N, C-alpha and C positions, 0 to 999 in steps of 0.2 A: 301575459308576459311569460317568458321562460328565462331562467337564470343559467348562464353558461359558466360553470365553476372552473373550467380549464383556463379561462382568461379573465374571469371576474367581469363579464359583460352581460347585458340583458338583451333579449330578443323580444321586440314589441310588435304586436299585430295591431295595426290601425285598420279597422274594417274596410274603410273606403279608400285607403291609400296604399296598402301593401304591408310588408314586413321590414322592419329596420332593426339592425343590430347596433347597439350603442355601447361605448366604453364607459367606465366609471367617471370620466371627465365629460360625458355627454357628447362625445365625438362619434360621428357615424363610421361604422366599420363596413357595412354593406347595406344595400337596398334591394329587396326582393319584390319586384313589381314590374308590370309593363313599363316600357320606357317613355311613354307619352307624357309630355308636359312636365318633366322634372327639370327645374331650373335652379334658382338659387334659394338658399335658406334665408331666414330673417337676419342672420349675421353676415350675409354675403357669400357664404360658402357655395361653390358650384356643386350641386348634388348629383349631377349626371355622372361624375367620376366614380360614384359608389354603386352604380347600377350593375347588376350581375348579367353576364353574357351567357345565354343558354347553349348547351352542347347537345349534339345528337347522340345516338347510340354508339357511334364510332369515335366519340370524344372530339368531334370536329365542331367548331363554332357555327351556330346557326346565324346566318347573316340576312335572312329574309326580313326586310323592314316591316312587313305586315305582322310577322310573328313577334319581332322585338317590340313593336308598338302595342301588340295585344289584339289587333283586329282579327287575326287568324291564328289557328293552332298548327303546330307541327306534329307529324306522326309520332315523334319521339318526345315531345315536350309541350306542356301547357302551363301557363301562369296560374296562380291561385287567385280567386276573385272573392272579395268580401269575406275573407277567411277568418277562422277562429282557431284557438287552441294550439299554438305552436308548442311542440315538444321535441326535445332532443332524444334521439334513439341511442341505444348502447354503442353503436358504431360511430356516433358523432354526427350522423345525418339529421336533418330537420324534417319533421313530419307536421302537417297542418290539416285541419278540416277545411277543405276548399268548398265553401258554400255554393259558389257558382252564380250568385246574384250579379247581374250586369256583365255576365261572361261575354267577352269579346265586344263589349259596349252595346249589347243587344237586349238589355232589360233583364229578363228572367231566365235562369237555368240553361238547359233543361235537366241538369244533373249536378249532384254534389259528389265530392271525392274525398277519401283519405289519400294524401299524396306525400311521398317521401322524396326529398331533394338532397343530393350530395353537393355541398358548396365548398369551393376552393377560394378561401378569402384572399390569399396572396394574389392569385391571378384573376379574381373577380369573375369566376365562372360558376354555373349552376347546371346540374344534370338531374333529370327526373329518373329515378331508379325503381320506383314502385308506386302503384296506385290501385285503388279499389273504389267502385261506386259508379263510374261512368256507365258501366254495363247494366246497372240497375235502373238508370234513367229516372223518371219522375217519381218512382215508388220510394226512393231514398233521397229525394231532393228537398233540402231545407234552406231557404234563403236567409234565415237568421239563426242565431244561437248555435248550438251543437258543439261536439267535442270528439277528439280522437285520444286514445290511450294505448300504450303498449303494455301487454301482460307478459312479463318475462318467463314465468313458470310454464306458460302454454306456448310461448313464442307466437303470440297472436295479437291482432289489432282489434280494439273495441271501437267500432265505427258507429256513432250515435247521432244521427240527424234528429233534431229535437223539435221541429216545428212543421206542421201541415204537410207531412210527407205524402198524404193521399191526394193533395191538391185542393181539398175542399174542407178539411177538418183540422183539428189541432193535434192529430196523432203524431207521435214520434216513434222512432224505431231504435232498438238496441241490437246491433249486429256484431257478433264476434267472428272474426275471419282468421283462419290459419295463415300466418305470414308467408310460408313457403308455397302452399298450394292455392291459396285464396278460396279454399272451401269454407262454407259457412259452418261454424261449430254450434252457434246458438243464435236465435233470432226471436225477438218479441216486439209486438206493436203495442204501444201504450197510448191510451186515449183518456185524458183527464176529464173529470166531471165538470170542471170549469177551467177556462183559460183566458189569458190576456194576450192579444195579438197572435192568436193561434199557436201559442207556445205550449208544448207539452212538458219540456224540461230544458234546462240549459246545459248542465253537466251530468255525466254518469261516471261513477267510479265502481270498480270491483272491490268488494270487501269480504273478509273472512266471515264465516257464519257466526262466530262468537265475538266479533270485534265491536 
């Protein structure tokens, strides 16, 4: 979860369902997920009214039903799949670790991403404005766990796929990426002596040397 202090709401990542923003009264503000099969909630509320409409790079609505459904990607936009670690950026945008499991309903990967979305809650639109990881392919693909963090002092993103990034072991990666250039500042591969479910780690945090 992530707390939105501006409006006293919470952003909840449900791994297999998507991301939902909820008010203090447990009312839905928006749903960030492919549009397939969203019907009514247990109390009879029609949930499709809260689904976000993706925009392209020119701020035009994407109307391709296959993209909305999640079956296909758009050159300017992709939904997150089985995501973790929603965080609010200093500019108010939402960033998540997009694991990529079941991407486009086709089982596994083949890539994970850190992806930043600009969301207009009033108009129920969403625009993809930054991403990293797709270009790395399977070497940073983690279908479970994992985390993203923003490091303000470096203006960088900590992209940390935590499980089986090599495809056959429990290795995880810690990759710090410059936000502006996407150049890698630091990278380490971590292989635990023992693991459960091929997990190397779940979360990674930057700490001061003497903290």
